[in-house]
C-alpha positions in Angstrom: 70.9 -61.3 8.9 70.6 -63.8 6.0 67.1 -64.9 7.0 64.5 -63.8 4.4 60.7 -63.6 4.6 58.5 -63.5 1.6 56.6 -60.2 0.8 53.3 -62.0 1.1 54.2 -63.3 4.6 55.0 -59.7 5.7 51.8 -58.4 4.2 49.7 -61.1 5.8 51.3 -60.4 9.2 50.7 -56.7 8.8 47.1 -57.1 7.9 46.6 -59.5 10.9 48.0 -56.9 13.2 45.6 -54.3 11.7 42.7 -56.7 12.1 43.6 -57.3 15.8 43.9 -53.6 16.5 40.5 -53.1 15.0 39.2 -55.8 17.3 40.6 -53.7 20.3 43.4 -56.1 21.1 46.3 -53.9 22.6 48.3 -52.6 19.6 51.7 -53.9 21.0 50.3 -57.4 21.3 48.6 -57.1 17.9 51.9 -56.1 16.3 53.8 -58.9 18.0 51.3 -61.5 16.9 51.3 -60.1 13.3 55.1 -60.4 13.4 55.0 -64.0 14.4 52.4 -65.0 11.8 54.2 -62.9 9.1 57.5 -64.7 9.8 56.0 -68.2 9.8 53.8 -67.6 6.7 56.7 -65.9 5.0 58.8 -69.1 5.2 61.0 -68.5 8.3 61.2 -71.1 11.1 59.9 -70.2 14.5 63.5 -69.7 15.8 64.4 -67.4 12.9 61.1 -65.5 13.3 61.8 -64.8 16.9 65.4 -63.8 15.9 64.1 -61.3 13.4 61.6 -59.9 15.9 64.2 -59.4 18.6 66.6 -57.8 16.0 63.8 -55.4 15.0 63.0 -54.5 18.6 66.7 -53.9 19.3 67.0 -51.5 16.4 64.2 -49.4 17.9 65.7 -49.2 21.4 67.7 -45.9 20.9 64.5 -44.1 20.0 62.7 -45.7 23.0 65.4 -44.4 25.4 65.1 -40.9 24.0 61.3 -41.1 24.2 61.4 -42.1 27.8 63.7 -39.2 28.5 61.3 -36.9 26.8 58.7 -37.8 29.5 60.5 -35.4 31.9 59.7 -32.4 29.7 56.2 -33.6 28.9 55.4 -34.2 32.5 56.6 -30.8 33.6 54.7 -29.0 30.9 51.4 -30.8 31.6 51.4 -31.3 35.3 52.8 -27.9 36.3 50.1 -26.0 34.3 52.8 -24.6 31.9 51.0 -26.1 28.9 47.6 -24.6 30.0 49.2 -21.2 30.6 50.8 -21.2 27.1 47.5 -22.2 25.5 45.4 -19.6 27.5 47.9 -16.8 26.7 47.8 -17.5 23.0 44.0 -17.8 22.8 43.1 -14.8 24.9 45.7 -12.7 23.0 43.9 -13.2 19.7 40.4 -12.6 21.1 37.1 -13.8 19.7 37.6 -12.3 16.2 40.4 -14.8 15.4 39.3 -17.5 17.9 39.7 -20.4 15.5 43.1 -19.3 14.4 44.1 -18.9 18.0 43.0 -22.4 18.9 44.9 -23.9 15.9 48.1 -21.9 16.8 47.8 -22.8 20.5 47.5 -26.5 19.8 50.3 -26.3 17.2 52.7 -24.6 19.6 52.0 -27.0 22.4 52.6 -30.0 20.2 55.7 -28.3 18.7 57.3 -27.9 22.1 56.9 -31.6 22.9 53.4 -32.2 24.2 51.6 -35.2 22.6 49.1 -34.1 20.0 46.1 -35.7 21.8 47.2 -34.3 25.1 47.6 -30.9 23.5 44.0 -31.0 22.2 42.8 -32.1 25.6 44.7 -29.2 27.2 43.3 -26.6 24.9 39.8 -28.0 24.8 38.4 -26.4 28.0 39.5 -23.0 26.7 38.1 -23.8 23.3 34.7 -24.7 24.8 34.5 -21.3 26.5 35.5 -19.4 23.4 33.1 -21.4 21.3 30.2 -20.6 23.6 31.0 -16.9 23.6 31.7 -16.6 19.9 28.9 -19.0 18.7 31.3 -21.5 17.2 30.3 -25.1 16.6 31.9 -28.1 18.3 32.9 -29.3 14.9 34.8 -26.1 14.1 36.8 -25.9 17.3 37.8 -29.6 17.1 39.1 -29.3 13.5 41.0 -26.2 14.5 42.7 -28.0 17.4 43.3 -31.3 15.5 44.7 -29.5 12.4 46.9 -27.3 14.6 48.1 -30.4 16.5 49.0 -32.2 13.2 51.0 -29.1 12.1 52.9 -29.0 15.4 53.5 -32.7 15.3 55.9 -32.6 12.4 58.2 -30.0 13.9 58.3 -31.3 17.5 60.9 -33.2 19.5 58.3 -35.9 20.0 58.5 -39.7 19.6 57.8 -39.8 15.9 60.4 -37.2 15.1 62.9 -38.9 17.3 62.2 -42.3 15.6 62.5 -41.0 12.0 65.7 -39.1 12.8 67.2 -42.3 14.3 66.2 -44.4 11.3 67.7 -42.0 8.7 70.7 -41.1 10.9 70.0 -37.3 10.7 69.8 -34.8 13.6 66.5 -34.3 15.4 66.6 -30.6 14.9 67.0 -31.0 11.1 63.8 -33.1 11.0 62.0 -30.6 13.2 63.1 -27.8 10.9 62.1 -29.7 7.8 58.6 -29.9 9.1 58.2 -26.1 9.5 57.1 -25.1 6.0 54.7 -28.0 5.5 53.3 -27.2 9.0 52.6 -23.6 8.1 50.6 -24.8 5.1 48.8 -27.2 7.3 47.9 -24.4 9.7 46.6 -22.2 6.9 44.4 -25.0 5.5 43.2 -25.8 9.0 42.1 -22.2 9.6 40.3 -22.1 6.2 38.4 -25.3 6.9 37.5 -24.3 10.5 36.1 -21.0 9.3 34.1 -22.7 6.6 32.5 -25.2 9.0 32.2 -22.7 11.9 28.4 -23.2 12.1 28.4 -26.9 11.2 27.6 -29.5 13.8 26.3 -29.3 17.4 26.5 -26.2 19.5 28.2 -25.9 22.9 25.9 -25.8 25.9 26.7 -23.6 28.9 26.6 -26.7 31.2 29.6 -28.2 29.4 31.9 -25.3 30.3 34.3 -25.7 33.3 35.8 -22.7 34.9 39.6 -22.8 35.1 41.7 -21.3 37.9 44.1 -18.9 36.2 45.7 -17.9 39.5 47.2 -21.3 40.1 49.1 -21.3 36.8 52.7 -20.2 36.4 53.7 -17.0 34.7 54.1 -17.0 30.9 57.8 -16.6 31.1 58.4 -19.5 33.4 55.9 -21.6 31.6 57.8 -21.1 28.3 61.2 -21.5 29.8 61.3 -25.4 29.8 60.7 -25.8 26.0 62.9 -22.8 25.2 65.9 -24.3 27.1 65.3 -27.8 25.5 65.1 -26.4 22.0 68.2 -24.1 22.5 70.2 -27.2 23.6 69.0 -29.1 20.6 70.0 -26.4 18.1 73.6 -26.3 19.6 74.5 -29.1 17.1 73.5 -27.3 13.8 74.6 -23.9 15.1 77.9 -24.6 16.9 78.6 -28.3 16.2 78.0 -29.2 19.8 76.1 -32.4 19.9 73.7 -32.5 22.9 71.5 -35.6 22.5 67.7 -35.3 23.0 68.2 -37.8 25.9 70.0 -35.0 27.7 68.4 -31.8 26.2 64.7 -32.7 26.8 65.0 -33.7 30.5 67.3 -30.7 31.2 64.8 -28.3 29.7 62.1 -29.8 31.9 64.2 -29.6 35.1 65.2 -26.0 34.4 61.5 -25.1 33.8 60.3 -26.7 37.1 63.0 -24.9 39.1 62.1 -21.6 37.4 58.4 -22.1 38.2 59.3 -22.6 41.8 57.7 -26.1 41.8 60.9 -28.1 42.3 59.3 -30.0 45.2 56.9 -31.5 42.7 59.7 -32.7 40.4 59.3 -36.4 41.2 55.5 -36.3 40.7 55.9 -34.5 37.4 58.5 -37.0 36.0 56.4 -39.9 37.2 53.4 -38.5 35.3 55.6 -38.0 32.2 56.9 -41.5 32.4 53.4 -42.8 32.7 52.5 -40.9 29.5 55.5 -42.2 27.6 55.5 -45.8 28.8 52.5 -46.8 26.5 54.3 -45.2 23.5 57.6 -47.0 24.4 55.7 -50.3 24.6 54.0 -49.7 21.3 57.3 -48.9 19.7 58.8 -52.2 20.9 55.8 -53.9 19.3 56.3 -52.0 16.0 60.0 -53.0 16.2 59.1 -56.7 16.1 56.9 -56.3 13.0 59.5 -54.0 11.4 62.1 -56.7 11.9 59.9 -59.1 9.8 59.1 -56.6 7.1 62.7 -55.3 6.8 63.9 -58.8 6.1 61.2 -59.3 3.4 61.0 -58.1 -0.1 58.1 -55.8 0.6 60.1 -52.7 -0.1 61.1 -54.0 -3.5 57.5 -55.0 -4.3 56.3 -51.5 -3.4 59.0 -49.8 -5.5 57.9 -52.0 -8.5 54.3 -50.9 -7.9 55.2 -47.3 -7.8 57.2 -47.7 -11.0 54.2 -49.4 -12.6 52.2 -46.3 -11.8 54.9 -44.1 -13.2 55.7 -42.6 -9.8 59.3 -41.7 -8.8 61.2 -43.6 -6.2 61.0 -40.8 -3.6 57.2 -41.3 -3.5 57.8 -44.4 -1.4 58.6 -42.1 1.6 55.2 -40.3 1.9 53.2 -43.2 0.7 54.8 -45.6 3.2 54.2 -43.1 6.0 50.6 -42.7 5.0 49.9 -46.4 4.7 51.6 -47.4 8.0 49.9 -44.6 10.0 46.6 -45.8 8.6 47.4 -49.3 9.6 48.3 -48.4 13.2 46.1 -45.3 13.6 49.2 -43.6 15.1 51.7 -41.0 13.8 54.3 -42.5 16.0 53.9 -46.2 15.1 53.4 -45.3 11.4 56.6 -43.2 11.4 58.5 -45.9 13.2 57.5 -48.8 10.9 57.8 -46.8 7.7 61.2 -45.4 8.5 62.6 -48.7 9.9 61.4 -50.8 7.0 61.8 -48.5 4.0 64.7 -46.2 5.0 67.3 -48.5 3.3 65.3 -48.6 0.0 64.7 -44.9 0.1 68.3 -44.0 0.7 69.5 -46.5 -2.0 67.2 -44.8 -4.5 69.2 -41.6 -4.1 67.0 -39.7 -1.8 68.8 -37.8 0.9 68.3 -38.9 4.5 66.7 -35.7 5.7 64.3 -35.7 2.7 63.2 -39.3 3.3 62.7 -38.5 7.1 60.7 -35.4 6.3 58.4 -37.0 3.7 57.7 -40.1 5.8 57.0 -37.9 8.8 54.5 -35.7 6.9 52.9 -38.7 5.2 52.3 -40.3 8.6 49.9 -37.4 9.5 47.5 -38.1 6.7 45.6 -41.1 8.2 46.7 -41.3 11.8 43.3 -40.3 13.1 41.4 -43.5 12.1 38.7 -44.8 14.5 40.7 -47.9 15.6 43.3 -45.6 17.3 43.1 -43.7 20.6 43.6 -40.3 19.1 40.1 -40.5 17.4 38.4 -41.2 20.7 40.5 -38.9 23.0 39.9 -35.9 20.8 36.2 -36.6 20.5 35.9 -36.9 24.3 37.8 -33.6 24.8 34.9 -31.6 23.4 32.1 -34.0 24.3 31.5 -35.1 20.7 29.6 -38.2 19.7 31.2 -40.8 17.5 28.9 -40.2 14.6 29.8 -36.5 14.4 33.5 -37.3 15.0 33.5 -39.6 12.0 32.4 -36.7 9.8 35.6 -34.9 10.8 37.9 -37.5 9.2 37.9 -36.1 5.6 38.8 -32.6 6.9 41.7 -33.7 9.0 42.9 -36.0 6.2 42.9 -33.0 4.0 45.1 -31.1 6.4 47.5 -34.1 6.5 47.6 -34.6 2.7 48.4 -30.9 2.3 51.4 -31.2 4.5 52.5 -34.4 2.8 52.2 -32.8 -0.7 54.1 -29.7 0.4 56.8 -31.8 2.0 57.1 -34.0 -1.1 57.3 -31.0 -3.4 60.1 -29.4 -1.3 62.2 -32.4 -0.5 61.3 -34.9 -3.3 60.5 -32.9 -6.4 62.5 -29.7 -6.1 64.9 -30.9 -3.4 65.2 -27.5 -1.8 67.2 -27.0 1.5 69.2 -30.2 1.0 
């Protein structure tokens, strides 16, 4: 399109969206409103503004379709008890002596196989409360272990944010997942060190808070793990054998194989309905982010940010992690932050000579730094999972930010500074 919006218009529209999100207006509507105001303030007519918004939303539709397809796998894992079985098996295998590490690994693996990070924390939380009560660990320690582990798993998972950045940079989903593995391991190590350090900080777990889970109703470990294993095996067919199986096929097939293996095929429709219900808000959010991305993409905001980076003496590739960080802080969402940053800045990042995989990996890692801000649902969902009050939850923010910044720095060193594995 030849329509151009001023950088100031784009910035004003983005800040209006942030303000509305802070005021608890639904994020999708906040982003749409910000896009309208940004286009008009930026000098576009109402007709042109709508045209830019529709174009931005259209560009995000391939990712939305894949995200909706991923709901089949997510629904099967969560509703069948497979996710709970995987988490329990990992935690009880480690025992009390390495309880915090076990909680971090369990949440990381659940997120890594396609469960949303907040859902992964909620799934592991009942087990965490039992372990914390028995091992005399604080509420603060178990939550940072789960949140940090979830962040680590989030950058190597076939989840909405990974799908979105792979689409924006035109690289394979498995490549972006693999690019997150080393940063994720550093994030896991930092998480464990922090959790150990704060193991006695904060409020204690009361016996009345603990719910007894029914282990007998859960599937076996093998059948629970089969769905994500099949999905990932199908996804790696492309890099291993040059057989391109799209995530829109691989993720639902994995879920369907898993539900058949668990002998719960009669519940398939209920599981996929649940998965769709979990993915629908994300899909709607992404359409909203697409509208604001359409405005920002057709502005000079990327050029302005590049000039700012150059003014500070920073290299061009720094735009990737910084944009991911800034956009995730604005939306309080890894997914929305990744989508906006990759949609808006992918062109500028690629033109600066950064490889597509490197740009995708750095944006993705950067989006984990500030995605837990209080104006987002993740903050409140994770607090509620362990019965934590808001004041105590606020004190967790610097620690989880440190986990995110560790992964962003490691990713930037690998793919920006040294350009390994490219």
